[in-house]
C-alpha positions, 0 to 999 in steps of 0.5 A: 388091052390089045392082044398085041400088047402081050409081049410088053405085058410079059416083060413088065411082069418079068421086070417087076418080079426081077425087081422084087427078087433083087430087093430081097438080095438075089442076083440075076443069073439069066433072064429069058434063057433059051434052048431047044426045049423052051425058055426059062423066064428068070434064073436067080441066086442068093447064097447057095440057092439057085431059083428058077422062076416062071413068071405069069403076067395077067391083066385080068382075072378071067383066066385065073391068076398066073399061078394057076396057069402053071400046069403039071405039064408045064412043071415037067417042062420047067424041070427039064429046062432047069436040067438043061441050064445046069448042064450047059452052065456046068454048075451044081448048086447046093439047093435048087428051087422053083418059084412062080411069080404071079404078076398083075398089070393094071389098066394104069400100067402098074404091076404087082407081084405075088411070089410063090416060093418053092411052088413045085 
């Protein structure tokens, strides 16, 4: 797959993850939320749980699965971004969870998602 198709691959992974969450009864609060610190892929809620989900989409396994790409430095960054989101939205949910959606886009364009709930 051409490297210039990465944005489409990433969007396809995010959409597949969002569809999976919606099927489990979650509501999207924000998608690709940005601030000066960076970007949060998906923010979702169900009942009293607010989920920040980092989506990593791969087309092959040469660099490992998406879950492995969420390093300790990335986790710290996501925590900071979540804090910024909560402050800007002026909300304080009962429970906050950080998930990782490891998506794989096959040559046929189909996307499969493995969800790691409460990943860090």
